[in-house]
Residue, then its C-alpha position, 0 to 999 in steps of 0.5 A: x369901649x371907647x376908641x379914644x387914645x390914652x394920651x396922644x404919643x408925643x414921640x418925635x421918633x418911632x423905632x419900629x422893628x420888623x420880625x417874623x417868618x422868612x418870606x412873609x414880606x418884611x422887606x416889602x413892609x419896610x419898602x411900603x413904610x419908606x414909600x418905595x415901590x416894591x419891584x416884587x410881586x409879593x413875598x415868597x419863601x425864597x426871599x430871605x433877609x439874611x442880615x439886619x437893615x435899618x432905614x429912616x423916613x419922615x412921616x408927618x411930625x415923626x421920624x420912623x426908624x425901621x429895622x428889618x431883622x433876619x427872617x426866623x426859620x431862615x434856611x440860609x442860617x441856623x436858628x442860633x445864628x438868627x437869634x444872635x442877629x436879632x439880639x444884636x439888632x435889639x442891642x443896637x436899637x437900645x443905644x437909642x433907647x430901644x424899639x417902641x414896637x415889634x411888628x410881627x409880620x405874617x401873611x393874611x392868607x395862611x397861618x401855619x405851624x411854622x408861623x407858630x414856631x416863629x412866634x415861639x422863637x421870637x418870644x424866647x428872644x424877647x420874653x413874655x413882656x414883649x407882648x406889650x410892644x408887639x403889633x401883628x401886621x398881616x401882608x396881602x391885605x388887598x386879598x384878605x383882611x382878617x377880622x379881630x374875631x378870626x385873629x382871636x381864634x389863633x391861640x398863639x396870636x391872642x396874647x398880643x391883642x389889647x383886651x379893650x381895643x383888639x383892632x388896635x393890636x393888628x393891622x393889614x398891608x398890601x405892599x404891592x399894586x393890586x386893584x383893591x389897594x392903590x394910591x391914597x389907600x396905600x398911604x392911608x394904611x401907613x398912617x393908620x398903622x402909625x396911629x396904632x403904634x402911637x396908641x401902643x406907645x401912649x399906653x405903655x408910657x402910662x406904665x412908665x415903659x414906653x420902649x422895650x429896653x436893653x434891661x428887658x432883653x437882658x432879663x429875657x435872656x437870663x430867664x431863657x438861659x435858666x430854662x435851658x439849664x432847668x430840670x425837665x419837670x420844672x414849671x415856668x414858675x420854678x424857673x422864674x423863682x430860681x432867677x428871682x432867688x439869685x437876684x434877691x440874694x444879691x440885693x437884700x442879702x442872706x438874712x432876708x432872702x427866705x422871707x422875700x423869696x417865700x413871698x415871690x415863690x407863693x405868688x409865682x405858684x399861683x400864677x403858674x396854676x391859673x396861667 
């Protein structure tokens, strides 16, 4: 397949939200994007972002708005507090249209059950639709850069890969000085990342949804609430159908609910069967 962009992004501003496990280097990624020399010698489990931070920087013709969120599985905050912080940061970004991309930050030299749990929590917050806005960013790229074949083998990351251009779905950063990545190479890694984000934005624009909006978040939160209130044996299709039934009742009225809901339920059961 050709690597041609599906129409170059013309966004004057890109809103980038950093999400991921605590201690993987999100703050260092933010500093790299801002052109700030990181004083630390790599991320550590003790480096914890406990509140959301936002900063802006000009990159060529585009302004980058970077939001660093609270680290998932943060031992200084409960899971519910972390979820609340991230949802609030999304709500704030939504005032300006919403994020163009979620950068899922992970270390390139490790892939643990905690990483998987972090991804599950993030998907609970943002919903399945967020995969179209997610780009995986590996840190410690000066030590090791995963291939797309290796990324595809990680089941909980495979969903984020573009089927036509998987290499455009992930990127690697070296945030600290090392013998393998210096000077112009460090600047190039930022330019290459921005190019991949623009590719994602252009592709989503073709679907008339270039940004992750507050409505998408509200829908994801509603489905999550339905899941929390669901019966233990309910499938995902059952949960979605219950949510859709409520919506259909409010839109088309009782006489049409049976017909419309029947069609939706049949389709969802098929999706659930082959998922």
